[in-house]
N, C-alpha and C positions, 0 to 999 in steps of 0.2 A: 430764667424763664423754667429751664429743665428741673431745676433743684425744687421750684414751685410745684411743677408736675408730680415729681417724686412724692413732696411731701403729701399732695392732695391722694394720689394712689395709697400711700402708708394709712393716711388718715380714715380713708374710707374702707381699709381693709380690717381695720382695728373696729370700727363701727361694726362692720359683718361679724366678726369674732364676737363682739361684746353681744348681739342680738342673738348669736348662735348656742353661745354659753348655755349648758343645760345647769338645772339645779338639781334635778335627781335621775338616778340611774336603776333601772330595774331589768333583774335577771331573770325571765321565766323559767323557773326548774322545772315545773309542769305547768299544762295548761289546759287539759283535758278533763270532763266530767265523767268518766267513764270506767270500763273494765280492763284498760291498760294500766296496770299498776306502775309502770314506768313513766308515765307523764300526766301525772294528777294535781291537781291545783296546788301550786306552791311559786310564790313571786318573791324574789330576793331583792329588797330595796335598800337602797343606801344614797345618800348625799353625794353629788358626784365630785370626786378629787378625793374620794374616801372609800375605804375597803371596811366600813362598820356596817353590816347591813343588819336587817330585820326579815324575819320571813312572814310575808302575808298568807297565811295558811300554810299547809306542810304535807299534802298530801304524797308528794314525792320530793325525799331530800336525797340519798344516795345518788341514784342515778343521774338525777338534774345536775347535781354538783359535777359528777364525772362529765357530763354532756358540756357544761360550761368551761370546765377546764381543758377539755380538747378543744375546744372553740376560742381557748387562750382570752377568756372574759374574767376569769381567775387565776390565781397561782398558789403553788403548794402541792399538798394531797388534798383527797376527799375529806380527811380527818381534820387536817389544818384548817379547812375553811368551815367546816362543822362545828370544831372546838374553839376557833380564835376569831373567825370572821362574822359568824351569825351569832348577834349578840342576845337575841328575844325572837320569840314567835308571838304575832297575833294571829288567832284563831277565829274565824267567823263562827263556825259552829262544828258541832263534832262527828259529822258525819266522816265515815273513813277515807273517803277521797279528798278530804281536805286534812286528815291529820295522823293518816298511817304512817307517812314516814317519820314524823316526832317521835310516834310510839316504838317503831321498829329500830330506829338508830339511836334509841336513849340511852343504852348502854354505852354507846361510844361517845357520847355528847359530853358537853361540859357544863356545868353549873351557870344557869342562866334563867331568866324570866318567861311566863307564859302568860301573856294578857289577854283578857276577854271578858264580856260580861259574865254576869252570876251564871247564869243557865249553861254556859258554855263551861266554865271552868269546873262546875259542879259535875256536868255529864263525864268529863275526863278524869275526875276524880274517882268517882263511884262507878264506873263503866270500864276503865282502861287500868288505869294505875291501881289496883284493888288487890293485888296478889292471887287472883282468879284469873283476870285476862292477862296480865303482865304485872312484874314488879311494881311496886309503888315508886316511884322516882319523884313523887311529888313531896309539898312540906306539910300535907296534912292528908287526913282520911286515914284509910286502914294501917295499922302498926305492923310490923316496923316501919318508919318513915326513912326513905333514902337521901332525901332532902337534895336533890339535885336539880328540881324545878322549883321554882317560887311562883305561886298563882298571885296574879296581879290584876285585882278587879278593876276596868276602865269604868271610872264614875260617868254616868251618862249625861251630864251638863257641862262639863269642864275635861281639859286636856290633861294629859299625864307625861312626863318625860320619859322618853324610852332609853332606858340603860346603857349606856356603852355607847351613845349616839349622840348627835345635837338635832334630833327630831324628837316631837312630840306627837301624841296620838288622842283623838277624842272619839267616842264608839256611839253609834246610833242603831237601833233595833230595827231590825227586817222581818218580815212573815215570811216564812217558807213552808208551804204546804201547812197553812194555820191547822193546828196551832204551833205546828214548828216554828223554831226562831232561827234567825241569822243574825248579822252584825254589818254594818258596814264602818268602816275607819277612814278618819279624815285625819291624815298624815300633813304635819307643818314642819317646815325648815325655816327660819327666818320669817318671811312675810308671803313665802311660797307655798302650795299646799298640792297633794295628790289624794283623790278619792278613790278608794277600793271597796267596791261592795262585794260580799259573799253571795251565796245562792239568794235569789229572792222571786217572789212571786209580784203579780201587778196588783195592787190596791184594789182595782175593781174585781178579781177574782178573788183575792184572799181576805176580801172583806175588812180591808187594814186602811189605815192612814199612815203608815210608816214612811213609805216613799214619798208622800207628800210633806211628810215632818222635814224628811231629810233635805228634801228639796228647797224649802224655805229656807233651812239652816243656812244651806252653801251657796244658794244662787247671789246673794251680794258679793261673795267671793268670786264669783265665775264672772259678774258683771264687771268687777274691778280686774279682771287677766289675772287673778292670782291662783287660780286651780289651773295646775299644768296639765293634767290628765285624769280622765274618769275610767276605771276599770270596772266593768260591768258586764255580766253574764247574757250570753243569748244561747241555751240550751239547744232549743230545736226549731226546725223550719216552721213556717206558718200553717203548714198543714197538719201538724199536731192538734189534734183537740184539746180545748182548755181544760175539760174532765181529766186527761192525762198528763197533765205538765208537771203535776204534784210540787209546784211552788217555784216554776221556772218561768223565763221569758220566751219569746219569739222576738223575730224582728218585728211583727206588728206592735205587739204589745210594749216593747222599746220604745217603739219610734212614738206611742200614745204618751208614754213617760216624760220623752226628750221634748214632745209638744207642750206638754205640762210645764216642764222645766224652763223652756225658752218663753214662755209668758212672764216668768218671775224674773229673767236675767236678760233676756234680749239677744243683742246679736254677740254677747260675749262666750255664748256656747260654741260659735264657730269657730272659734280659736283655741277651744278647747279640744284636744281628741279624745276620742271614744275608744279605748282598748276592749275588744271583744273576748271574753274568756269562757270558759266552762262549756264549748261544743259537746255535745254527748255524742256517740257512739250511733251510728244510723242515721245522724243529722248530717248530710253532707254540707262541707262548709262553703262548697260554690253557690248551693242553693240558698244559704244563709245570707251570704255575699249580696246575690243578686236582688234579694228580697229587701235587704237594708238601702241596697241602692236606687230601688225603685220607690221606696217611701220616703227616700231621703229629700223632703222638699225643703227642710231648712238648711241644707249645704252643709251638714256636718262630716267631720273627718272621721273616719273608721281606721282603726288597725288591729289585724288579727294576732294574739299575742302567738308567739312559736316558741318551744322549747330551745334554750339555749340560743337565742337571737336577742342581743343587748337592745332596749328601750330607753333612751334618754328624753327628758323633759325639761 
């Protein structure tokens, strides 16, 4: 009888470990959308059990890696991580709070791809790596070409393998202060997914259907429990007037979008954490948290990304 009880306890423990096992790990290197250059949007994503990361945006790199090393989330030196562990960058749009870290650290980086939609890669080539703003570390544009970074255009209707990792990415266009543009990345490993949205305005304000198209594309995956997390911005509290949002979301606008998404995927959305990103300076996080909770009739789980605090899904 005693042996039987031991077996039951061990079997239950194994089941619990299996349920708790994560697919993705994310180290936020920077999480804000404002004037603190040490904490701007950048998320190092890897498959659990590996150290092969891609960066989802790259506003802050050096200081974010330094903080992650201090928290023992990474090992080696900043340059070890930059050169060897970060295998590439997925840039949602070319605003400085999403790309400054990549530009500033490019002299000390290793050769790797920059993934994005054409509008974004063209802006990086023309506005940054052009020998006027910065040396041309890219593989096209103003000569001489230093050929450190390879511009990799993500096709809009299919996924692309992310070099040096076991992950794949598909890009979806977003509207960001129309006619401004941004990107959402759907990352896959095996049969599991993570969805990362760069800056985006609500369809109703942007006069766009980009979010609606994205929700239709991902809702079957959410309904099937395959999307492990959604990273989405809430830049301002609800007091911010719509005319001053400049292509960003508030709690009210996010929950309007989540209500639309839940109509497509049902209760599956309750099992998919929403990681809140890109809070702007002057927008108290406590206000945004309170407003999200007040509007959360769907029973969703919110996580506020914090620099150098590991997330596992």
